[in-house]
C-alpha positions as a LaTeX table, in Angstrom:
\begin{tabular}{lrrr}
\hline
Residue & $x$ (\AA) & $y$ (\AA) & $z$ (\AA) \\
\hline
Met1 & 94.87 & 111.77 & 85.81 \\
Lys2 & 92.05 & 110.67 & 88.10 \\
Asn3 & 94.20 & 107.90 & 89.56 \\
Lys4 & 96.78 & 110.46 & 90.69 \\
Gln5 & 94.13 & 112.71 & 92.26 \\
Tyr6 & 92.48 & 110.03 & 94.42 \\
Pro7 & 95.45 & 109.32 & 96.77 \\
Asp8 & 96.03 & 113.04 & 97.34 \\
Leu9 & 92.33 & 113.61 & 98.01 \\
Phe10 & 92.24 & 110.62 & 100.37 \\
Phe11 & 95.34 & 111.86 & 102.21 \\
Phe12 & 93.85 & 115.36 & 102.41 \\
Cys13 & 90.64 & 113.98 & 103.91 \\
Phe14 & 92.57 & 111.74 & 106.30 \\
Val15 & 94.64 & 114.63 & 107.61 \\
Phe16 & 91.80 & 117.11 & 108.03 \\
Ser17 & 88.90 & 114.84 & 109.01 \\
Pro18 & 89.69 & 111.25 & 110.08 \\
Gln19 & 86.05 & 110.69 & 111.10 \\
Asp20 & 84.79 & 111.43 & 107.59 \\
Val21 & 87.39 & 109.07 & 106.14 \\
Ser22 & 86.34 & 106.32 & 108.56 \\
Arg23 & 82.75 & 106.79 & 107.36 \\
Phe24 & 83.95 & 106.67 & 103.76 \\
Thr25 & 85.95 & 103.49 & 104.33 \\
Arg26 & 82.97 & 101.93 & 106.12 \\
Arg27 & 80.79 & 102.67 & 103.09 \\
Ile28 & 83.42 & 101.13 & 100.80 \\
Leu29 & 83.70 & 98.02 & 103.00 \\
Leu30 & 79.91 & 97.65 & 103.14 \\
Gly31 & 79.78 & 98.01 & 99.36 \\
Ile32 & 82.51 & 95.37 & 98.96 \\
Phe33 & 80.69 & 92.97 & 101.29 \\
Arg34 & 77.48 & 93.51 & 99.31 \\
Ile35 & 79.17 & 93.00 & 95.94 \\
Ala36 & 81.66 & 90.26 & 96.90 \\
Pro37 & 79.28 & 87.29 & 97.50 \\
Pro38 & 77.60 & 87.43 & 94.04 \\
Val39 & 80.98 & 87.94 & 92.35 \\
Ala40 & 82.51 & 85.05 & 94.29 \\
Gly41 & 79.53 & 82.84 & 93.42 \\
Phe42 & 79.79 & 83.85 & 89.77 \\
Arg43 & 83.49 & 82.99 & 89.69 \\
Leu44 & 82.89 & 79.64 & 91.41 \\
Thr45 & 80.20 & 78.68 & 88.89 \\
Thr46 & 82.32 & 79.62 & 85.86 \\
\hline
\end{tabular}
C-alpha cells in the first residue's frame, strides 16, 4: 500500500510546491551520491 501512496504524494507535492520537491530530490541525490561509492566499491570487490 505504501508503494501506491508515494507517487500520489510526490505528484501532490510537485503540483503544490515545486520548490519543496526540488529540495527533496536534492536530498535524495545527495544521499545517493553518499551511499553509491561504498556500494560500488563493495560490488567491485565481491
